[in-house]
N, C-alpha and C positions, 0 to 999 in steps of 0.2 A: 631813514629810520629814526624815528622819534622816540626819545628815551622815556621810559615810563617810571612810576615810583618805584623806589627800591624796597627792599626788605627792611622791616622796622626792627632795629636791634638797638642795644644800648650803646653799642659803637656803631658808627655810620658804616653800612655795609655797601659794597660795590653795587652800582645801579645797574639794572637790567634793561636791555633793549628789546623791542619787537622786531622781528626780522620777516621776510617774506617767506611764504610757504615753501617756495623752491630753493630756499638758501641752502639746505643740505646737499643739493646736487653741486653746488659751488664749492662747499667744503670738501666733497670728495675730489673735485678737480684740483683744489689746492693741495689736498693730501697726497694726490698722485704726483703733482709737481714737486713737493718736498721730497718724497721718495726719490724722485729721479735726480734731485740735486745733492742728495747724500745717500747715494746707493749702497755703499759698502755697509755702513752702519744700519740703515733701514732694513736692508735684506738680511743682514746678520741676525738682527733681533728677531725678524720675521722667521729665520731658519730655526732659531732656539726655540720659539713658541711652537712651530710646527713639530720639531722633534719632541717637545714635551707632550704634545697631542698624539703622537705616535706611541709613545711610552704608555700614556694613559690607555689607549686602545689595546696595546698588548697585554696590560695588566687586567684589563677587563675580560680577557678571555677566560679568566678563572672565575670571575664574578659578573657573568654577562649582564645581570639586571643592573649593573652600576653604570654600564655604558652609556645610556642616555643621561644619567644625572652627571656623569663626568664631562661629557661633551657639551651638554646645555650649560653646565656650571661654568664653562669657559666664559659666557657672557657676564657672568657675575663678577669674576675677578680680572677680567680684561683691562678695566680702567687703570688698575694698580699696576699690571704687567706693562703698561704703555707709558709709565712715568718718564723714562728716559727719552722716549720718542717725542713726547711733548718738549722736552728740553732741546731736542734737535731742531724742531720747528721754530722755537724761540730764538735759537743762535742763528738760523737761517734768516729769520726776520730781521734781526739786529745786524746781519751781515758779519757775524762773529765766526771764528773758526770752529769747526765742528770736530771735537776729539772725544773719544769713547770714555776716556778717563775723567775729563772735566765734566762730562754730563752729570755724574754723580755728585759733584760739588754745586750744580745748579740748583738741587732741591734740598741741600742739607741745612740751608738756613731755616727751613721749616719741616725738618725731618719728623720731628715728634708728631705733629698734625698728620703728615702724610702717612706715617707708619700706623698710626692710630686707625686712619680711615682704611688702610689696606688690611689691617687686622680685622676690622669690621667686615670687609668683604670676604675675607677667608673664612670667617666664622659663619657667614651666610652661606658659602659653598658647603661647609659641613653640615649645617642644618638642612640644606637641600638634598644632600645625600641620604641623611636619615630620613627625611620625609619621603623621598623616593623609594627607600627600602620598605617603609611602612605601607606605602600605596601597593607595592608589588605583593607584600604579605596578604593585604586585605582583599585585592581583586584578582590575583592570579592564582590559578590552581595547577598542579602538575610541575614537571621538570622544566626548568628554564632552558630553551634552546641555545645552541651555541651562537657565536656572534654572527656567523655568516647567515643564519636563518632567523635571527632575532627579529629584524625589521619586518620581514614578510609575515612571520607568525603573530607578533604581538600587535603591530600597528596596522598592517594592511589586510589581515585575514577577516576582520569584522567581528572575530569572537571575543574580543576584550574591550568593547566599546566603553564600559564603565571605567576600566583602568585608563584608557586613552583619555577620556573626558577629565577624570580626576586629575591625572598627570598634567594635561594642558592647562587646566585651571589653577592648580597649585603652582606650577612652574611659572605661568603667565603672570600671576599675582606677585611672586617673589621678583621676576625679572622687572616688572613694571615699577615696584618699590626701588629697586637698586638703580635702575635708569633714572628715575626722577630724582633720587638723592645724589646721583655721581655725574650727571651729564656734563657739568663745568666744574665739579667740585676739586678734582685733582690737578687740573691745568691751573685753576685759580690759586690752590695752595702752593704749587710750584712758583707761580708768577708773583704771589704777594704773601705777606706774613698775615695770613687770616687762620683761624682756628676751624676745627672740623664742623661745629654747629654753624658757623656763619657761612662756610662753604656750602653745606647741605641746604641751608636756607636759600641762598642765591640759586642753587640748582632748582629747588622746588618753585622758585618765583619764575625762573626761565621757562619752566615747562607750563606753568600757569598762563604765563602771557603769550606763549607761542605754541598753543596745543596743536595745530595742524603741521607747523614745521617739525615739531618734536615727533609727532606721530610719523611723519615721513622719514625722519632721521633713525628712528627706533626700527622701522621697517627695513631701511637700507642696511643697518647694522646686522640685522638678522639675516637678510638675504645674502649679504657678502660673506658672512660668517659660515653660512650653510654651504655656500660654494667652496669655501676652504674645507669643510668636513667632507662633502661628496667626492672631492678630488684626492681622498686619503691623506688629507692635511698638506699636500703639496701647495694647494692654493693659498694657504695660510702664510706662506712665505712672502706673498705679495699683499694679500687682504689685510694681515695685521698692521703692517706699517702704514699703509695707506689710510686705514680707519683711524689708526692712532694720530697720525699727522692732521687728518680732517678733524679729529675732535679737539685739536688745539685752535684750529680755525673757527670751529663751533664756538669755543670759548671766547675768542677774540670778537666774534660778531655779536655775541649775546650779552657780554659784560662790558660795560663802559670802562675805559681806562681811567686811572686816578686823575683827579683834577689838578 
């Protein structure tokens, strides 16, 4: 894997590498291996995320039209939720002990930048919820069905093609933006003292230099997350830590270590 030109900033940014199109499959395998090596912490975080998903679905029974926004919005904030899982993978990489308390210390050196990026993701989720509500107000008429009949009536009946198209286009554009800006940002900020702008620029460079690999990686994230959702969040117990650990290996593969 030959290195390419780095992002041009006033401070020398980390250099980005080109990887093979099939590299994301290796990242998933490495993520699975990390989960097996630290099962209690990995599955524990996965369980917390799954429980959060269940709570969101329970809350959406009152406001059914929010269910797709809340579930799809998971993809927008997942990079921030996985910060401790990145720390687990780094400790395993360094053959260091994995302790749930110490994991928080691993990213405190750059907590300002990490918190700022996480806030940006949270605000994006809030924006997506509002966009979702506006789309439903514009394209849907009548009473919103209960959650048990929501998918069949709204997405599968064919009666709301304009709503489905607008929803997919708006959500896809927002998700693509977040993916391009965050694919290596948070692991990079955990690993090194870089600011939000530099981390986001490196992520954009990684996507620009590896479009096929990044397309496959994004597809794998969507498919694996969908599996977690259709299993009533049970699958997220495993899916979330595997994807989080795999994201660390994505960062390691795409960004050259310091000279």
